[in-house]
Structures are given as C-alpha cells and as structure tokens.
Legacy VTK file of the C-alpha trace (Angstrom):
# vtk DataFile Version 3.0
C-alpha trace
ASCII
DATASET POLYDATA
POINTS 407 float
136.092 61.982 121.171
133.087 61.897 118.901
131.259 58.636 119.428
129.723 57.965 115.996
129.398 59.408 112.504
127.070 58.361 109.714
126.022 59.587 106.274
122.347 60.559 106.350
121.743 61.629 102.733
123.396 60.048 99.746
122.986 62.192 96.600
125.985 61.864 94.288
125.810 65.603 93.450
127.506 68.304 95.481
124.747 70.836 94.813
122.289 68.808 96.896
122.408 68.458 100.700
125.056 65.964 101.842
124.297 65.528 105.519
126.306 63.753 108.191
125.062 62.876 111.664
127.711 63.016 114.379
127.237 61.941 117.994
129.653 64.041 120.096
131.595 63.024 123.154
129.598 62.975 126.395
128.624 66.528 127.276
128.809 67.702 130.880
127.086 70.721 132.348
130.262 72.026 134.034
132.086 72.438 130.678
132.940 76.061 129.985
132.645 75.265 126.293
132.305 72.136 124.194
132.620 72.137 120.415
132.507 69.498 117.733
134.858 70.117 114.820
134.395 68.518 111.410
136.897 68.801 108.569
136.157 68.122 104.909
139.264 67.095 102.973
138.432 67.293 99.261
139.935 67.630 95.797
138.819 67.801 92.183
139.814 64.764 90.133
140.462 65.691 86.510
140.219 63.245 83.591
143.968 63.040 83.001
144.894 62.477 86.618
146.191 59.006 87.421
145.855 57.820 90.972
149.207 57.203 92.598
151.120 59.151 89.938
149.961 62.741 90.354
149.459 63.803 93.964
146.080 65.585 94.150
145.899 69.010 95.726
143.595 68.616 98.708
141.690 71.460 100.344
140.567 71.281 103.967
137.456 73.182 105.044
136.361 73.081 108.669
133.068 73.358 110.519
132.758 74.029 114.252
129.479 73.389 116.044
128.742 74.115 119.728
127.674 71.097 121.755
125.039 71.570 124.461
123.609 68.055 124.769
124.398 64.421 124.025
122.109 64.328 121.002
123.469 63.733 117.476
124.379 66.826 115.453
123.627 67.064 111.733
125.994 68.949 109.406
125.483 69.672 105.695
128.889 69.694 103.967
127.680 70.494 100.443
128.790 74.143 100.743
132.347 73.013 101.478
132.374 70.725 98.448
130.949 73.498 96.281
133.754 75.804 97.407
136.295 73.247 96.180
134.383 72.684 92.929
134.287 76.429 92.208
137.952 76.168 91.221
136.793 74.539 87.984
136.201 76.959 85.091
133.476 76.175 82.569
134.050 77.146 78.954
131.838 77.186 75.844
133.837 74.308 74.332
133.149 70.859 75.775
136.118 69.279 77.621
137.157 65.666 77.172
135.601 64.855 80.552
134.216 66.810 83.484
135.953 66.413 86.845
134.413 64.893 89.940
135.186 65.279 93.642
136.754 62.871 96.084
136.598 63.678 99.772
136.666 62.318 103.295
135.585 63.528 106.740
137.422 63.881 110.044
135.731 64.845 113.346
136.947 65.478 116.883
135.815 67.151 120.126
137.292 70.008 122.167
136.127 71.308 125.525
137.208 73.238 128.627
136.719 71.720 132.070
137.665 73.606 135.245
139.812 76.029 133.266
141.735 73.323 131.420
141.391 72.874 127.680
141.137 69.329 126.464
142.802 69.835 123.105
141.723 67.697 120.168
140.266 64.607 121.759
140.408 61.628 119.445
139.343 61.417 115.830
136.651 59.656 113.871
137.006 59.190 110.133
134.420 58.731 107.414
134.917 56.510 105.592
136.607 54.536 108.351
140.283 54.146 107.566
140.960 50.734 106.070
143.383 48.912 108.348
145.597 46.265 106.779
147.643 44.270 109.282
150.348 41.951 107.947
152.454 39.530 109.933
155.935 38.371 109.086
158.875 36.657 110.692
162.200 38.419 110.981
165.495 36.671 111.709
168.368 38.268 113.582
171.605 36.802 114.919
173.122 36.918 118.387
176.644 35.544 118.692
176.106 33.843 115.372
172.938 32.102 116.534
169.727 32.793 114.501
166.690 34.053 116.374
163.221 34.547 114.868
160.678 37.102 116.038
157.200 37.919 114.817
156.859 41.348 113.198
153.559 43.142 112.698
153.082 45.855 110.096
149.937 48.006 110.298
148.991 50.006 107.194
146.302 52.697 107.250
144.711 53.367 103.894
142.611 56.502 103.506
139.328 55.771 101.775
137.188 58.378 100.065
133.673 59.344 99.088
132.913 60.497 95.544
130.462 63.011 94.104
129.779 64.745 90.796
129.355 68.433 90.101
125.773 69.581 89.633
122.652 69.091 91.707
119.335 67.300 91.881
116.150 69.303 91.652
113.808 69.221 94.626
111.502 66.875 92.702
114.408 64.534 91.906
115.435 64.558 95.561
111.938 63.427 96.528
112.140 60.599 93.988
115.404 59.220 95.345
114.808 59.883 99.053
115.903 56.894 101.116
117.872 55.204 98.335
121.488 54.235 99.002
122.295 54.047 95.293
121.171 56.381 92.512
121.281 55.471 88.832
121.997 58.307 86.399
121.903 57.668 82.653
121.090 60.949 80.886
123.102 64.009 81.878
120.613 66.352 80.271
117.043 67.074 81.284
115.938 67.781 77.722
112.598 66.029 77.134
111.986 63.418 74.464
108.303 64.256 73.927
109.179 65.744 70.508
112.404 66.241 68.519
114.581 69.216 69.355
114.679 71.851 66.589
118.275 72.440 65.441
119.869 74.202 62.470
121.751 72.484 59.677
125.502 73.039 59.832
125.595 74.387 63.416
127.040 72.269 66.236
124.627 70.629 68.655
126.244 70.201 72.075
124.761 67.238 73.901
125.856 65.488 77.117
126.815 61.925 76.295
124.685 59.088 77.619
126.739 58.021 80.635
125.070 55.234 82.604
126.407 54.994 86.124
125.064 53.747 89.422
126.578 56.027 92.007
126.994 55.028 95.584
128.748 57.840 97.325
130.315 55.493 99.871
133.695 54.120 98.865
133.637 51.592 101.676
130.946 49.622 103.473
131.624 49.949 107.186
128.617 47.986 108.404
131.123 45.671 110.039
133.827 48.017 111.316
136.221 45.134 111.928
135.892 43.964 108.328
135.308 46.980 106.070
134.526 46.111 102.471
135.558 48.350 99.593
132.618 48.862 97.226
132.472 50.153 93.681
132.098 53.822 94.519
134.871 55.505 92.580
133.949 56.499 89.029
136.445 55.949 86.233
135.751 59.465 84.974
133.149 62.196 85.024
130.488 62.724 82.338
131.199 64.431 79.023
129.533 66.565 76.333
129.944 66.022 72.603
129.430 68.119 69.502
127.222 66.888 66.648
126.385 68.569 63.325
123.286 67.826 61.258
124.308 67.980 57.596
120.882 67.770 55.936
117.443 69.149 56.746
115.341 66.299 58.069
114.461 64.354 61.160
117.465 62.416 62.350
118.631 60.451 65.364
121.997 60.961 67.005
123.125 57.501 68.046
126.704 58.223 69.021
125.560 59.800 72.278
125.779 56.224 73.561
122.134 55.746 74.521
120.303 52.667 73.213
117.566 54.718 71.530
119.693 57.722 70.538
118.561 61.335 70.643
116.172 62.633 67.984
116.469 66.103 66.457
114.704 67.854 63.598
117.177 69.820 61.498
116.011 72.820 59.477
117.880 75.372 57.374
119.208 78.175 59.592
117.605 81.625 59.338
119.763 84.659 58.595
120.106 85.692 62.248
120.443 82.209 63.742
121.644 82.243 67.356
123.776 79.586 69.010
123.366 79.607 72.776
125.462 77.289 74.929
125.011 76.909 78.656
125.866 74.695 81.622
122.823 72.714 82.693
121.749 71.775 86.210
123.894 68.629 86.112
126.897 70.831 85.248
127.272 69.599 81.680
127.509 71.845 78.627
124.645 71.752 76.124
123.145 74.051 73.494
120.006 75.427 71.887
119.500 77.048 68.487
117.239 80.108 68.328
115.870 82.088 65.380
117.573 85.414 65.951
116.455 88.225 68.225
113.200 90.144 68.338
114.670 93.184 70.088
117.974 94.701 71.238
118.291 97.139 74.115
121.151 99.068 75.709
121.251 100.351 79.280
123.734 103.169 79.913
124.244 104.527 83.412
124.958 108.238 83.664
126.558 109.849 86.727
126.346 113.683 86.782
128.790 115.922 88.616
129.152 119.712 88.994
132.562 121.251 88.383
132.739 124.331 90.587
134.364 127.465 89.198
134.383 131.145 89.934
131.233 132.401 88.314
130.974 135.653 86.396
128.071 137.117 84.411
129.084 135.036 81.424
130.772 132.064 83.139
128.954 129.370 85.066
129.713 126.183 87.007
129.275 123.362 84.556
128.059 119.767 84.594
130.066 116.789 83.473
128.619 113.347 82.904
130.423 110.032 83.237
128.808 107.202 81.306
129.182 103.635 82.484
128.181 100.420 80.759
126.859 100.072 77.276
126.102 96.393 77.290
123.435 95.138 74.952
120.431 93.077 75.954
119.023 90.735 73.349
115.466 89.447 73.514
115.272 85.970 71.973
112.254 83.742 71.461
112.028 79.974 71.502
110.289 77.978 68.745
106.739 76.743 69.501
106.975 74.340 72.436
104.823 71.669 73.995
104.420 71.645 77.777
107.450 69.437 78.434
109.778 71.540 76.305
108.369 74.755 77.794
109.105 73.336 81.260
112.660 72.565 80.219
113.251 76.086 78.840
111.911 77.668 82.019
113.314 75.360 84.697
116.643 74.533 83.082
117.686 77.148 80.498
116.384 80.290 82.231
118.049 79.257 85.510
121.471 78.522 83.953
124.417 80.072 85.769
126.897 80.064 82.855
125.969 80.785 79.230
127.574 82.000 75.994
126.408 83.273 72.599
128.351 82.876 69.346
129.070 86.139 67.518
130.792 86.351 64.135
133.064 89.057 62.726
134.882 90.014 65.951
138.166 88.192 65.469
139.909 86.111 62.858
138.126 83.018 64.151
134.863 82.080 62.470
132.980 82.808 65.685
133.661 84.301 69.085
131.872 83.079 72.190
130.729 85.957 74.382
129.591 85.249 77.945
126.020 86.293 78.667
123.727 86.502 81.653
120.275 85.021 81.148
117.699 87.363 82.700
114.367 85.638 83.391
111.195 87.689 83.526
109.525 88.023 86.908
106.763 85.727 85.654
106.987 83.418 82.659
103.948 81.623 81.254
104.495 77.887 81.174
101.348 76.977 79.279
98.160 78.850 78.342
95.543 76.374 77.147
93.283 79.185 75.976
95.881 79.908 73.273
96.307 76.338 72.091
98.603 73.457 72.916
101.924 75.185 72.306
103.688 78.195 73.756
106.863 80.208 73.251
109.347 81.298 75.901
111.112 84.655 75.832
114.816 84.562 76.685
116.510 87.862 77.532
120.306 87.785 77.642
122.739 90.530 78.609
126.125 90.437 76.918
129.043 90.138 79.304
131.113 92.745 77.432
130.559 96.401 76.578
130.125 97.667 73.043
128.413 96.478 69.901
129.405 93.177 68.256
128.617 94.596 64.812
130.832 97.705 64.939
LINES 1 408
407 0 1 2 3 4 5 6 7 8 9 10 11 12 13 14 15 16 17 18 19 20 21 22 23 24 25 26 27 28 29 30 31 32 33 34 35 36 37 38 39 40 41 42 43 44 45 46 47 48 49 50 51 52 53 54 55 56 57 58 59 60 61 62 63 64 65 66 67 68 69 70 71 72 73 74 75 76 77 78 79 80 81 82 83 84 85 86 87 88 89 90 91 92 93 94 95 96 97 98 99 100 101 102 103 104 105 106 107 108 109 110 111 112 113 114 115 116 117 118 119 120 121 122 123 124 125 126 127 128 129 130 131 132 133 134 135 136 137 138 139 140 141 142 143 144 145 146 147 148 149 150 151 152 153 154 155 156 157 158 159 160 161 162 163 164 165 166 167 168 169 170 171 172 173 174 175 176 177 178 179 180 181 182 183 184 185 186 187 188 189 190 191 192 193 194 195 196 197 198 199 200 201 202 203 204 205 206 207 208 209 210 211 212 213 214 215 216 217 218 219 220 221 222 223 224 225 226 227 228 229 230 231 232 233 234 235 236 237 238 239 240 241 242 243 244 245 246 247 248 249 250 251 252 253 254 255 256 257 258 259 260 261 262 263 264 265 266 267 268 269 270 271 272 273 274 275 276 277 278 279 280 281 282 283 284 285 286 287 288 289 290 291 292 293 294 295 296 297 298 299 300 301 302 303 304 305 306 307 308 309 310 311 312 313 314 315 316 317 318 319 320 321 322 323 324 325 326 327 328 329 330 331 332 333 334 335 336 337 338 339 340 341 342 343 344 345 346 347 348 349 350 351 352 353 354 355 356 357 358 359 360 361 362 363 364 365 366 367 368 369 370 371 372 373 374 375 376 377 378 379 380 381 382 383 384 385 386 387 388 389 390 391 392 393 394 395 396 397 398 399 400 401 402 403 404 405 406
C-alpha cells in the first residue's frame, strides 16, 4: 500500500496547482509493473444544499502513475477539480451565492510480481478518515440469568477538503507561497487608486466583500491517533450584488460589506452606453460601463463550389457560394485610465473567459444579454509615459450570435 500522503500546496482555488505528495509501496526491480492510483472524489456544493439532507452527487476522477523507485510522487489534482467545476453554468445575472467544491483523496498501489497481480493493495485517505470508537455494555440472558458483555462500535467519518472556484495569479501564488492559511477579503481585483466610472441608472455588478480565512484542510492529522477537525468548511461561497447609482456624483457603495466601501463616480450615460458583464479571475460576476463603440465589423466566410453540368455554347458550369457566419465585432474603448486601472483592464477584463453585453430592442424584456468573446490584441499598451499619465484600452468583442441586433 502507499506509505504516506501529504498536501504540498494549499491554495483555496481550484484553478491553481493543488499538489499532493505520495510515497508508494516499496518498489522492487523484479516487478513487471507497479502503478500508484489516486482517486479524487469531488462534488459542487450549492448554496441551498443542506448537509445531511440532500445527498451530494459525487464524481470520481482517477490518476494512474507508474512507479519506478521508492521516491515520493507528486500529483497535481487541480485539473480533476476543474472538470467537476465545469458543470456549473455562469450567467449574466448574479446568483444568490456561488458554489464551492468539497473533495477527498484515496490512493492505493497495484503491481505484478512473478506473473501474479497484486490487486488493490491497501488504501490511504486524505484527509485521514476520522475514527470514532464507542464502548457500551450489552446484557443478554441465558436460562434467565443476565450476562453483560462489552460491545465496541467503530464509526468511520469521511472528512473533506474545500476549495473555491477561480484561481490565483502567478504573482498572488508567489505572495502566499508556504502559507497554510490564506485570507481573502475582496473577490474582485478592481483597484482603488481612483473611483470607477459608472453610468447613472445602470446596474453595477460588484462581488460582495466576503472576508474568509481559508484553510483547505478539513482536519489536522498531525497526530494521526487524535485527528482534530479544524474550521475548513465554508458556510457558503462568495456572491455578487447589483447596485444602481441614482444621481451623478462621487458616491461610496457601503453595502458591499467592506469597512471602507467601494467608491464610484457616476456620470450621465451617453447615447450608446454599453454594459459589459464578465466573470473575473476569482470566478465572480462583475461589470464595466463603456461609452459605446468606435467601430463595428462583420466577418463572413464564403465557401465556393462548382456545379458541373453539360456545357453547350451558351450554357456553362456555374459557381455557387455558401456563406457562413455574420457575427459582428464591436470595438470598444475604455475611459482614460491610470496605470493600476489599465493593468486591471488588460490582466483581468481582456482575459475573461465568459462575458455578455446588454442589447435592447430584441425581445419584450428591456434588455437582452448576448454572450460575447473578448478578443485581445496581440500587443496592448499598458502605459506610455510619453503620452501623459493616462491611457485607454481597446476592447474588441465578437457577438456570440449571428445577425444584427438592430434589425
């Protein structure tokens, strides 16, 4: 059986490496094969799920690694957790809460020796299963005479690790390297160097201040004989809220929960105001307001074919053309930005995986949210000091549907 397993990296986000070190069973040179198998048993926990009432739907994803020495083997399980998390669908409307993942690890060895397969040899669990042994006395009667015997009941309780959707940036990973606990307060990377420019009357989607100190471990197994349950399980995931500035001025949003609030500068919306919502790197929905588009483009793919026919002096083989795709691309421009805001637009907004734009006049609803793909330029200028202290960032989006929203 595997001899030891330990958690080597402790980020509470599934998009960052979550690495386990496993020491396999003693390897022998005469083994025909020797593999170490690791299983990740994981599920998404939704806000309305109550432990012990609704049985979660667990997914098991396995890894198999060849063993050729007695050295520890490192395995990154973040891809398995991401596969489970991909079942969650993001939408342009903020949910009550975002889900989080709970998971545990099982490992075992298999080998072949002299033509005989070992089968699954022993198991190790991480976290170590919590063993609760209770003793009681039972009474039974023989020929009417009472007899007492000691009874032992052993209960195995499965313990879990916990992680949020999203990921740390490489810089954030360097900052928290070596820490066993990570404190997360703001679930947005928007800077506070200057107020965000928003439009009066349009919703501002902002992740709520959600202070939490995450330790991925649900149990401290330093002393295997006396495991201690620690505060690892979150009560719920983070959340995003909608706010509307009603007047044009500088204002502070205090109901995001943070002690200092979040400051915005509300201005009257231009005629072609754009609402863009997207899922940030911490997998929370947020928004930006942009002053319309500077350009619209359409790319149409044309496939040409020749229809053969019997030709005569006045009859010829003809071409037909099949047109595919008439999706619009909109070129948007940010307001003037300082270096911190320009960094946020480039590193956070332009790299967003999911995004939507609000379009009016399509359906009976006041606005329809159309999915878009944000297309970064090959090179984007972060700051050009020769042109002053501010810069603008160009955002090109491709609509996720064919046709024109205004027809």
